N, C-alpha and C positions, 0 to 999 in steps of 0.2 A: 330569693337571693340567687338561686341557681340560674333563673331566667336572665337576670341582669348580667351575671358573669358570662353566660352563653352569648348574649348580645355583644358584650365587650369583645369576646374572642372572635366572633363573626366580623365585627367592625374592624378588627385588627388584621383580618385575613389569616388567622391562625388555626382554623378549624382542623386541619390535618395534623397539627402539632400539639394542641392543647385540648385536654378533655376535662369537662366540668362534671364533678360528681357531687350530688347532694347527699346530705346525711349528717349524723351526729358523730364527729370524730372521737368524742370521748367514750362512746359506747360501741359504735359500729366498726367493722373492719375497714381499714383505709387502703387496702390494696398493697401493691408492692412493686419492686423493681424500678423505683424512682431514682433519678439522678439528683433531684432537688426537691425539698419540701420547704415551703415558706409559711410561717405563721405570723401574721401581722395583726396585733391587737385582738387576738382571738382565743387566747388560752385562759382568760380570767375565770371562767367557770370550772377550770380544771386545776386551780391552784392547790387544792388539797390532794391531788393525785398526779402530781408532776412526774414522779418516778415511773409509774406504770405507763404514763403517756409517752415519756421520753424513750422508754424501751420499745413501745409500739412504733414510734417514728423511726428509731434506729433500725428495727427489723424490716421496715417498709422500704428502706433505702438500699440501693445497690452498694456493693463494696466500693469505698471511696466517695459515696454520695454525700451530699451536703444538706444540713438543716440550718435554716436561717430563721431566727426569732426576732421580731421587732415589737417590744413592749416597754412599758414604763419601768423605771428603776428607782424606787424611793431610797433616800439616804437620810442621815441625821435623825435616827430613831423614827423614820417614816414621816418626817415633817417637810422634807425638801425633795424635789423642786416644788416650790410653793404653788405654781399654777397647776401642776399635776395633782398635788395633794388636795387642793381646793376642788378640783374637778371630781375627784373620787369621794370627797367627804360625805355628801348626802347618801350615797349608796352604802358606804362603809358604816355610817351611823345606823342604818337600817339592818345591815346584814353581816357585819364583821369585816375583816380585812379582805379586800378584793385585789388591790394593786400588788405588784411584785416588788420585793426589795432588790436593789441593784446587786447583781451577781447570783440571784436565786435561780434563774433559769440556766445560766452557765454552769452552776454547781450541779444542778440536776442532770444536765447533759453529760458532765464529767462522770458522775456516778453511774450513768447508763452506758458508759463505755465509748462516748464520742472522744475524738482526739483533735488535735490542732484547733482547739477552741480559742476564739478571739472575741473580744468585746470592745465596743466603742459607743460613745454617746453621740447621737445625731440630733440636730435641731428639727423640730416639726411644728406645724401650725398649732398643735395642742400642747406643746412644751417639749422638753428633752425626752428622747426615747432611747432605750438601750438596744443595740443590735448585737445579738450573740450569734456566732457562726461556729458550727462544729462539723466535723467530718466523721463518717462511719469508717472504722478501720478497714483496710483492704487496699486493693489496687487503686492508685490515684487516677480517676477518670479525667482529671484536668491537670496534667503535669505542670509544675511550676506555679500552682495557684494557691499555695499555702497562706498567702497574705491577701485577705479579702478587703 
């Protein structure tokens, strides 16, 4: 996976601005002093430990830094959106609940001390996805950017 990401960074001409780090973010240190951390459909294995993970993400951000999460958000007693639920059904029948409930990540962000949390539903090829955005308290590194 890291090799593919490094190739993408090279092809985009971003070698001096983006660093690819391989590892298991649920167990390994994730570094620090970041302005932005993005988690896109990658937190499912951490569903049972969202609290400690959100604290780790918060601690890795600069004051005013931003965390963006893009994941599913099930509703209606975890039966909707239908396409998303059907996609997760085989895995959940084998191993319990994997997908997130709508608002679950945003609530965990709030408990970890993130502020200016906003959520919205986005269309994607695999179905509706929830984008949750939160800011670490502190100096605003992007003045006027409260509305993402």
